[in-house]
N, C-alpha and C positions, 0 to 999 in steps of 0.2 A: 504494500500500500504506500509505503514511504517512497518507493522507487517511482511510482506513477504520480504521486502527489495526493495528499490526503483530501485536498479540496475537490477532487474528482469523485470521491466516494460519499454516498449518503446512507448506504445500507450494505449489509452482507447477508446473502441468502445461502443456506446450506440445507442438507437433510437434517433429520432430527436425532441423529446418533448421539449417544452420551458424550463421546469425546468432542464432538463439535459443539454441543451445548456448553461444555467446559470452556471451549475456545471463545464462545460468545461472551462469557463472563470476563475473560481476559480482555477482549476487545472493548467491552462496555466500560471497563475500568480505565483502560488506556485511552480510548477515544469515545467519550460520553456522547458526542453529537452524532455518532454513527449508529444507525439502527441495525440490530441483528435479529434475524428471524428464520424460521423453518420454511422450507419450500412448500407452497400449497399443493402443487402437483404431487409431490412426494407424499404429503399427508392424505390426499385423495386416493392415491395408489394403495397406501396402507389400509385406509378405511374400506376400499373396495375388496381387498383381500380378506379383511375380517368379515365383511358382510357375506361374501361368497363362500365362507367356511360354514355358514349355517346350512344344515342338510337340505332344506327346501330350495335354497338358491343354488347350492352345489349341484343338485339333481337337475335343475333347469339348465344350467350351463353345460353339464355333461350331455344332456339330450340335444342341445343346440350343436355341440361339437360333433355328435354322431351324424346329424343331418348334414352339416357342412362337409364332413369327411366323405359321406356317401356320395354327394354330388360332385365333389372334387375328383373322385375315382372314376366317375362316369364321363363319357364324352358329352360335352355340353349339348344338350338337346335344344330344340326350338324354343321351348318354354323359357329355359334359362337365358338364351340369347335375347329373347324379347324383353325379359326383365332387365338385363344389362342395358339394353337400348333405352328403356324407360329411365334408367338411372344415369344417362349420359355416358355410357361406356364404363362406368365404375363396376367393380366386382359386385355381383349380386349377393355373395356369401363371404363372410369373413371369419377367420379363426382368431381366438384371443391370443394375445402375446403376454407372457408373464410380466414383462417390464413396462407395459402400457395399460394403465387403468381403464382408459376409454375403450380399448379393444374388447373388453368383456361385454360392455354395453352394446357395442357395434355388432358383436357376434350374435347376441340374443336378438337384437333388433333386425339383423339381416334375415334370420330364420323366420321371425314374425312377418316381415315384409314379404318373404317368399311365400309363406302360407297365404297371406292376404292376396298377393298377386296371382297365385295359382287358382284361388277360388273365384277371382273376377273373370 
């Protein structure tokens, strides 16, 4: 921070690990005008992991993954191609990624959209 100039810093954002929280205390003491805080995206990721650990939500996500894997193994049929066109060429189905909290929501949403679009 000294190398780049303290006047360029208003805050420091990190994840919420205990060692980094300890570093916040050091920074707050040394630089009281600099705000230290945890990353909101990291907090959302941890919250999503906790919520998805509940059996009801875990079952829903596992079922969504089965649907996505099934369609990914198949040759894209006309129905899936039509759905992709409706979505401006974006993938109709998405698998969750362990390091991206929003991908869990997009996986479940993509299966729900597929269900709705197949019924239309």
